[in-house]
DSSP file (Angstrom, degrees, kcal/mol; ACC not computed):
  #  RESIDUE AA STRUCTURE BP1 BP2  ACC     N-H-->O    O-->H-N    N-H-->O    O-->H-N    TCO  KAPPA ALPHA  PHI   PSI    X-CA   Y-CA   Z-CA
    1    1 A P              0   0    0      0, 0.0     2,-0.3     0, 0.0     0, 0.0   0.000 360.0 360.0 360.0 157.7    0.0   -0.1    0.0
    2    2 A L        -     0   0    0      1,-0.1     2,-0.1     4,-0.0     3,-0.0  -0.582 360.0-137.4 -75.6 134.7    1.0    3.6   -0.6
    3    3 A S     >  -     0   0    0     -2,-0.3     4,-2.7     1,-0.1     5,-0.2  -0.469  28.5-104.9 -84.2 171.7    1.9    5.8    2.3
    4    4 A D  H  > S+     0   0    0      1,-0.2     4,-2.6     2,-0.2     5,-0.1   0.913 124.9  52.4 -56.8 -42.6    0.7    9.3    2.8
    5    5 A A  H  > S+     0   0    0      2,-0.2     4,-2.5     1,-0.2     5,-0.2   0.922 108.9  50.0 -63.7 -43.0    4.2   10.4    1.8
    6    6 A D  H  > S+     0   0    0      2,-0.2     4,-3.0     1,-0.2     5,-0.3   0.968 110.7  48.5 -58.6 -52.6    4.1    8.3   -1.3
    7    7 A R  H  X S+     0   0    0     -4,-2.7     4,-2.6     1,-0.2    -1,-0.2   0.920 112.2  50.4 -49.5 -46.6    0.7    9.8   -2.3
    8    8 A H  H  X S+     0   0    0     -4,-2.6     4,-1.9     1,-0.2    -1,-0.2   0.919 111.6  46.0 -63.2 -43.1    2.0   13.3   -1.7
    9    9 A L  H  X S+     0   0    0     -4,-2.5     4,-2.3     2,-0.2     5,-0.4   0.846 111.8  51.7 -71.2 -35.3    5.1   12.8   -3.8
   10   10 A A  H  X S+     0   0    0     -4,-3.0     4,-2.3    -5,-0.2     5,-0.2   0.894 111.0  50.5 -65.7 -37.6    3.0   11.2   -6.7
   11   11 A T  H  X S+     0   0    0     -4,-2.6     4,-2.1    -5,-0.3    -2,-0.2   0.949 113.1  42.7 -60.3 -48.5    0.7   14.1   -6.7
   12   12 A R  H  X S+     0   0    0     -4,-1.9     4,-1.8     2,-0.2    -2,-0.2   0.944 120.3  40.6 -70.0 -45.0    3.3   16.7   -6.8
   13   13 A V  H  X S+     0   0    0     -4,-2.3     4,-2.6     1,-0.2     5,-0.2   0.935 113.6  56.2 -68.1 -45.8    5.5   14.9   -9.5
   14   14 A G  H  X S+     0   0    0     -4,-2.3     4,-2.1    -5,-0.4    -1,-0.2   0.881 103.0  53.6 -56.9 -39.4    2.4   13.9  -11.4
   15   15 A A  H  X S+     0   0    0     -4,-2.1     4,-2.4     2,-0.2    -1,-0.2   0.975 112.0  44.9 -51.2 -59.9    1.1   17.4  -11.7
   16   16 A D  H  X S+     0   0    0     -4,-1.8     4,-1.0     1,-0.2    -2,-0.2   0.891 110.8  52.3 -54.5 -44.3    4.4   18.4  -13.2
   17   17 A L  H ><>S+     0   0    0     -4,-2.6     5,-2.9     1,-0.2     3,-0.6   0.877 109.8  51.5 -62.2 -39.7    4.7   15.5  -15.5
   18   18 A L  H ><5S+     0   0    0     -4,-2.1     3,-1.3     1,-0.3    -1,-0.2   0.878 104.1  54.8 -69.4 -36.6    1.3   16.2  -16.8
   19   19 A R  H 3<5S+     0   0    0     -4,-2.4    -1,-0.3     1,-0.2    -2,-0.2   0.755 109.0  50.5 -63.7 -20.7    2.1   19.8  -17.5
   20   20 A R  T <<5S-     0   0    0     -4,-1.0    -1,-0.2    -3,-0.6    -2,-0.2   0.303 123.9-103.4 -96.9   1.7    5.0   18.4  -19.6
   21   21 A G  T < 5S+     0   0    0     -3,-1.3     2,-0.6     1,-0.2    -3,-0.2   0.637  75.2 138.4  88.9  13.3    2.8   16.1  -21.6
   22   22 A V      < +     0   0    0     -5,-2.9    -1,-0.2     1,-0.2    -2,-0.2  -0.865  22.5 174.0 -98.9 119.6    3.7   12.9  -19.8
   23   23 A W        +     0   0    0     -2,-0.6     2,-0.4     1,-0.2    -1,-0.2   0.690  66.9  30.9 -94.4 -25.2    0.7   10.7  -19.2
   24   24 A F        +     0   0    0     15,-0.1     2,-0.3    -7,-0.1    -1,-0.2  -0.994  67.1 147.2-139.2 126.6    2.4    7.6  -17.8
   25   25 A A        -     0   0    0     -2,-0.4     2,-0.4    -3,-0.1    14,-0.2  -0.993  37.7-124.2-156.3 163.3    5.5    7.3  -15.9
   26   26 A G  E     -A   38   0A   0     12,-2.1    12,-3.2    -2,-0.3     2,-0.6  -0.924  18.8-152.1-107.9 137.3    7.1    5.1  -13.1
   27   27 A L  E     -A   37   0A   0     -2,-0.4     2,-0.5    10,-0.2    10,-0.2  -0.960   4.4-155.0-115.4 126.9    8.4    6.7   -9.9
   28   28 A D  E     -A   36   0A   0      8,-2.3     7,-2.9    -2,-0.6     8,-1.2  -0.865  18.9-177.6-101.4 125.3   11.2    4.9   -8.1
   29   29 A V  E     -A   34   0A   0     -2,-0.5     2,-0.4     5,-0.2     5,-0.2  -0.990  15.8-169.9-130.3 130.2   11.3    5.7   -4.4
   30   30 A I  E >   -A   33   0A   0      3,-2.1     3,-2.0    -2,-0.4     2,-0.4  -0.982  69.8 -39.9-121.1 124.8   13.7    4.6   -1.9
   31   31 A G  T 3  S-     0   0    0     -2,-0.4    -2,-0.0     1,-0.2     0, 0.0  -0.564 125.8 -28.2  58.9-121.7   12.7    5.4    1.6
   32   32 A D  T 3  S+     0   0    0     -2,-0.4     2,-0.4    -3,-0.1    -1,-0.2   0.198 119.4  99.5-109.1  18.4   11.3    8.8    1.4
   33   33 A R  E <   -A   30   0A   0     -3,-2.0    -3,-2.1     2,-0.0     2,-0.6  -0.879  66.9-134.2-109.0 130.2   13.4    9.8   -1.6
   34   34 A L  E     +A   29   0A   0     -2,-0.4    -5,-0.2    -5,-0.2     3,-0.1  -0.704  29.0 170.6 -78.3 122.4   12.5   10.0   -5.2
   35   35 A T  E     +     0   0A   0     -7,-2.9     2,-0.3    -2,-0.6    -6,-0.2   0.646  58.4  10.6-105.6 -19.3   15.3    8.4   -7.2
   36   36 A E  E     -A   28   0A   0     -8,-1.2    -8,-2.3     2,-0.0     2,-0.6  -0.958  46.1-153.4-159.1 141.1   14.1    8.2  -10.5
   37   37 A V  E     -A   27   0A   0     -2,-0.3     2,-0.8   -10,-0.2   -10,-0.2  -0.951  27.2-160.1-118.4 112.1   11.2    9.2  -12.9
   38   38 A N  E     +A   26   0A   0    -12,-3.2   -12,-2.1    -2,-0.6    -2,-0.0  -0.804  26.8 157.8-102.9 107.9   10.9    6.5  -15.6
   39   39 A I  S    S+     0   0    0     -2,-0.8    -1,-0.2   -14,-0.2   -15,-0.1   0.464  71.5  51.2-107.3  -0.8    9.2    7.5  -18.8
   40   40 A T  S    S+     0   0    0      1,-0.1    -1,-0.1   -14,-0.1    -2,-0.1   0.667 124.4  12.0-110.0 -20.7   10.6    5.0  -21.2
   41   41 A S        +     0   0    0    -15,-0.1     2,-0.3     0, 0.0    -1,-0.1  -0.365  69.6 175.6-154.5  62.1   10.0    1.6  -19.4
   42   42 A P        -     0   0    0      0, 0.0     4,-0.2     0, 0.0     3,-0.1  -0.596   6.3-175.9 -74.6 135.7    7.7    1.8  -16.3
   43   43 A T     >  +     0   0    0     -2,-0.3     4,-1.7     1,-0.1     3,-0.4   0.385  50.0 106.8-112.4   4.2    7.1   -1.6  -15.0
   44   44 A G  H  > S+     0   0    0      1,-0.2     4,-2.8     2,-0.2     5,-0.2   0.878  78.1  54.7 -51.8 -47.4    4.6   -0.7  -12.2
   45   45 A I  H  > S+     0   0    0      1,-0.2     4,-2.9     2,-0.2    -1,-0.2   0.923 107.2  49.7 -60.5 -43.0    1.7   -2.2  -14.0
   46   46 A R  H  > S+     0   0    0     -3,-0.4     4,-2.1     1,-0.2    -1,-0.2   0.886 110.9  50.4 -56.3 -40.4    3.4   -5.5  -14.4
   47   47 A E  H  X S+     0   0    0     -4,-1.7     4,-1.8     2,-0.2    -2,-0.2   0.898 111.9  47.1 -69.2 -39.0    4.2   -5.5  -10.7
   48   48 A I  H  X S+     0   0    0     -4,-2.8     4,-3.1     2,-0.2     5,-0.5   0.906 111.0  52.1 -66.1 -41.8    0.6   -4.8   -9.8
   49   49 A E  H  X S+     0   0    0     -4,-2.9     4,-2.0     1,-0.2    -1,-0.2   0.893 111.6  45.1 -56.7 -43.3   -0.7   -7.4  -12.1
   50   50 A R  H  < S+     0   0    0     -4,-2.1    -1,-0.2    -5,-0.2    -2,-0.2   0.840 118.4  43.3 -74.0 -29.2    1.6  -10.1  -10.7
   51   51 A T  H  < S+     0   0    0     -4,-1.8    -2,-0.2    -5,-0.2    -1,-0.2   0.907 127.3  26.8 -81.7 -37.9    0.9   -9.2   -7.2
   52   52 A C  H  < S-     0   0    0     -4,-3.1    -3,-0.2    -5,-0.1    -2,-0.2   0.613  93.7-128.1-101.9 -20.6   -2.9   -8.7   -7.4
   53   53 A G     <  +     0   0    0     -4,-2.0    -4,-0.2    -5,-0.5    -3,-0.1   0.767  63.6 135.2  73.1  24.9   -3.7  -10.9  -10.3
   54   54 A S        -     0   0    0     -6,-0.4    -1,-0.2    -5,-0.1     3,-0.1  -0.272  62.8-125.6 -94.9-177.1   -5.6   -8.1  -12.0
   55   55 A H    >>  +     0   0    0      1,-0.1     4,-1.7    -2,-0.1     3,-0.6  -0.520  48.8 151.7-122.6  58.9   -5.5   -6.9  -15.7
   56   56 A L  H 3>  +     0   0    0      1,-0.2     4,-3.5   -11,-0.2     5,-0.2   0.898  63.0  63.0 -65.3 -41.1   -4.6   -3.3  -15.0
   57   57 A A  H 3> S+     0   0    0      1,-0.2     4,-2.2     2,-0.2    -1,-0.2   0.861 102.0  48.3 -56.9 -33.8   -2.7   -2.9  -18.2
   58   58 A D  H <> S+     0   0    0     -3,-0.6     4,-2.2     2,-0.2     5,-0.2   0.944 114.8  46.3 -70.7 -45.3   -5.9   -3.4  -20.4
   59   59 A A  H  X S+     0   0    0     -4,-1.7     4,-2.9     1,-0.2     5,-0.2   0.958 113.5  49.0 -60.8 -44.1   -7.9   -1.0  -18.3
   60   60 A F  H  X S+     0   0    0     -4,-3.5     4,-2.5     1,-0.2    -1,-0.2   0.899 111.6  48.5 -62.4 -41.0   -5.1    1.5  -18.4
   61   61 A I  H  X S+     0   0    0     -4,-2.2     4,-2.3     2,-0.2    -1,-0.2   0.896 111.2  50.1 -61.7 -47.0   -4.7    1.3  -22.2
   62   62 A A  H  X S+     0   0    0     -4,-2.2     4,-2.3     2,-0.2    -1,-0.2   0.899 113.4  46.1 -59.8 -48.3   -8.4    1.7  -22.7
   63   63 A A  H  X S+     0   0    0     -4,-2.9     4,-2.2    -5,-0.2    -2,-0.2   0.917 113.7  48.4 -67.1 -40.5   -8.5    4.8  -20.4
   64   64 A L  H  X S+     0   0    0     -4,-2.5     4,-2.7     2,-0.2     5,-0.2   0.868 110.9  50.6 -66.6 -36.8   -5.4    6.3  -22.1
   65   65 A E  H  X S+     0   0    0     -4,-2.3     4,-3.1     2,-0.2    -1,-0.2   0.968 112.3  48.2 -62.3 -49.9   -7.0    5.7  -25.7
   66   66 A Q  H  X S+     0   0    0     -4,-2.3     4,-1.8     1,-0.2    -2,-0.2   0.923 113.8  47.3 -62.2 -43.5  -10.2    7.4  -24.4
   67   67 A Q  H  X S+     0   0    0     -4,-2.2     4,-2.1     2,-0.2    -1,-0.2   0.883 112.7  48.0 -57.4 -45.7   -8.1   10.4  -23.0
   68   68 A L  H  X S+     0   0    0     -4,-2.7     4,-3.0     1,-0.2    -1,-0.2   0.935 109.6  52.2 -67.0 -42.3   -6.1   10.8  -26.1
   69   69 A A  H  X S+     0   0    0     -4,-3.1     4,-1.8    -5,-0.2    -2,-0.2   0.857 110.5  49.7 -58.2 -37.1   -9.2   10.7  -28.3
   70   70 A T  H  < S+     0   0    0     -4,-1.8    -1,-0.2     2,-0.2    -2,-0.2   0.873 112.7  44.8 -67.9 -39.8  -10.7   13.4  -26.2
   71   71 A H  H >< S+     0   0    0     -4,-2.1     3,-0.8     1,-0.2    -2,-0.2   0.840 113.1  53.0 -75.4 -32.9   -7.7   15.7  -26.4
   72   72 A V  H 3< S+     0   0    0     -4,-3.0    -2,-0.2     1,-0.2    -1,-0.2   0.909 113.4  40.6 -63.6 -41.8   -7.4   15.0  -30.2
   73   73 A H  T 3<        0   0    0     -4,-1.8    -1,-0.2     1,-0.2    -2,-0.2   0.190 360.0 360.0 -98.4  13.4  -10.9   15.9  -31.0
   74   74 A A    <         0   0    0     -3,-0.8    -1,-0.2    -4,-0.1    -2,-0.1   0.419 360.0 360.0 -84.0 360.0  -10.9   19.0  -28.6
């Protein structure tokens, strides 16, 4: 589970990434320190799927396609 500190970090970094046009990224955190923002090969979805047995990638891609279609047609 994410801690309050993790959520705070993700919110702050996420807002900046969205302003820069990055819609999907992986944040690597050690302790309470951000060590890397990975936009070329984030593997968090694979870890979540393996751990929880969900199909998060399918849901994510569908949501991303919907968002992109909305912005392209706006």
